[in-house]
N, C-alpha and C positions, 0 to 999 in steps of 0.2 A: 643828215650826213655826219657820221661820228668823227670827232677829231682824233688825230694821232696822239698816242701817248707821248708825253714830254718828260724827259728825265728830271728837269728842275721841278716840275709839278710832283712827280713821284717822290723826290727827295723831301720837298716841303710837307707833303701829306704824310710821309713816313714819320717825320719828326713830330708833327702834330698828333698823329695817332699814338706814338710812343708815350707822349706826355699825357694824352687822354687816358690811356691804359694805366699809366703809373698813378695818376691822381684819383682815378675812379675805383681802384681796387688795390688790395683787399680791404675789408671793412676795418680791420685793426688800425691800418694806417689812417683811414679817413677819420676815425674816432680819436686819433692822437694817442692810441694806447701802445703803439709800437712804431719805431723809427725805421723807415725803409732804407735799403742799402743801395749803393751804386750799382750792384749787380741786378737788383730788382729793376732798375731803370734800363739797363742794358738788355735784359730779357724782354722788357716791353718793346724796345726798339726792334729786336729780332722778330718778335711776334707780329709786329705791324709793318714790317719792311715791305716796300713796293718796288718791284724791279722794272716796271714799265718804261720804255723809251730809251733804254741804254743797252750797250753791248755787255757781255759778261765781264770784260775788263773794266769798263766804265762803272758797272754796278758794284764790283769789288772795291774800286777806289772810292765811290760814293759812300758805301757802307763804312769804310774806314773813317772818312770824314765825319759821318754822322755819329760814329762811336766817340770820336774825339769831342764832338760838340756836346753830347749828352754827359760825358765825363766832366767836362768843364761846367756844364749846367748844374750837375750835382754838387760840385765843389763850391760854386758861386751862390746857388739859391737854396740848396737843400741841406748840406752837411751840418751846418751850424744852426739853421733856423727853419726846419721843415714845418709847414703849416698845412693841414688838410684843406682841400678845396671845399667850398660850399656847393658849387655846381660845376660840372664839366661838360663841355660841348652842349651848352644850354640853348635850346631854341626859344625864340620870342617872336611876338608880333604886336603891332599897335597900329592905330590909324593916324594918318596925317591928311587932313582935308577929306577928300572922297577916296583916298587910296589906303591900301594896307601895306605896311612895311614889315618885312620878315627877315630873320637872320639867325645866326648861331654864334654864340659867344664861347671862345676857347675855355675860359676859366673865370669863375667868380669866387672871391675870397672875402671872408669876414675881416673887418677892421674895427674891432670893438663893437660898437653899436651900429656901425656903418659897413659899407661893402666897397670892394675894389674890383674893377673889371680888368682882366689881363688878356692881351692878345699877343700870340707869338708871330714873329716875322723871321723869314729866312733870307731877306734881302742881302745882296752882296755889297750894297752901299746903304748907309744909314741916311735917310732924308734929313733935311734941316728941320729943326723943331717947329719952326713957323709953318712949314709945309704940312707937317703932321697935324698941327693944330687947326689948319684950315680944312683938313680932310673930313668929309662927311661921315666916314666910318666911325670916328671918335664920338660923334654926337648921336649917330644911330644906336650904337651900343649903349651909350648912357641913357638915352630916352627909352630905349627898348627895355632895359633893366628896370628903370623906374616905373614904366607903365605896366609891363607884363608881370614882373615879380613884386612890384610895390615895395621896393627897397630903396633906402637912402644911399646913393652912390657918392662916395667921397672922393674917389680917384679913379681915373682910367689910365692904364699903363700898357705900353708896348715893350716886349722883350725881344731884342734883336739877337737871335740865337748864335749867329756866326761871331758876334762880338761880345756876348754876355753883357750887353748894355741894356739897362732898363730906363725908359723915358716915361715919366708920369706927368699927368695933368690934373690939377686940382679942379673940381667941378663946382666950387662955390660960386663962380661967376657965370656959370652956364645959364643961358636964357631958354627955358623950356619952350615957351611960345614961339620965340624966334626960330628955334631949331625946327619945330613942327611946321611953321610957315615956309621955311626954306625947303623942307622935304615935300610939302604939298605943292609948292610952285614947280619943283623939279618933276613931280609926278604929272602935273597938268601939262607941262611941255612935252613930256614923253607920250602921254595919251593923245595929244593933238597931232602927232606925227601921222602923216598919211602914207608916205613912201619911205621905206628903209633902204635907201640906196647906198652902195659901198662908197667909201671915201678914202682917198690916198692919205696915209698917215705913217707915223714911225713904226707901227706894228706890222705893216704889210710884209716885210721881209721874213717874218716868223710865222706867217699865216699858212694853215694847212690847205687852204682852198684857193691858192693863187691861180691854178690852172682853170678853175671854174669861174673865176672872177672876171667880169667884163671890163674892168679898168686897169687891172694889174698887168704890167708889161715887164717880162723878165729881162734882165740886163745881159 
C-alpha cells in the first residue's frame, strides 16, 4: 500500500537533492579549481525540486522558502570557505553481530588527514544536543564510514538548514565495540518479534492508513 506524498518530505528531499547536485558536480568545483556561485546552488534546487503533496499555492510558497534557505546556506557555508566534498550520498554497510546495517551519508569531507561526516536536517525545531548525542544515527554513520570506507572519522556534524546551525561531535571518545554491541542487540530484538501489531502513539494522527488500521479511532 503506497503512502501518500507529504509536502514536508518533498521539501526535505528537494533540499537534500539540491545539495547533492551542488557538491557532486561539476568536476572543476570538486577539484577546487573553480569556486561555485550562489546561482549554481539555486539551479541545483530548481533541477531537484519535488512538488509532491502540496497545492500549487503551497508549492510556490515552499519553493520561495527553499530558495531563501539555500541563499543563506551559500552565505554561511560556501561564500568564504567552499571545500569540495570527498563523497556525496555515500552508501555504506557493515555487520553488527549477525545483522547487516546499511545506510546513506549525505556528505563526507576531508579534514586534513581525517574526515568529517555531515548530515542535513530540515527540522522545524533543533533538538537538544544531548538528545542528538544519544541518537543511534550519529553512531551508525560514524561506524559505517570507519568500517566501509576505512577512514578515520574525526567529527560527525548535523547542519540544521532552517537555522544555518551546525552541531558537531568529536569522535575521539566513541566506543566502536560498544556501538556495535548496541546495534547488534537492537537487531536481535527486532528479529525476535513474531507479531507486528499496530500501537497507538504520537504519530497516529498523521498516518496514511488510519482507515485500514484496526485500533485507530477517528475523533
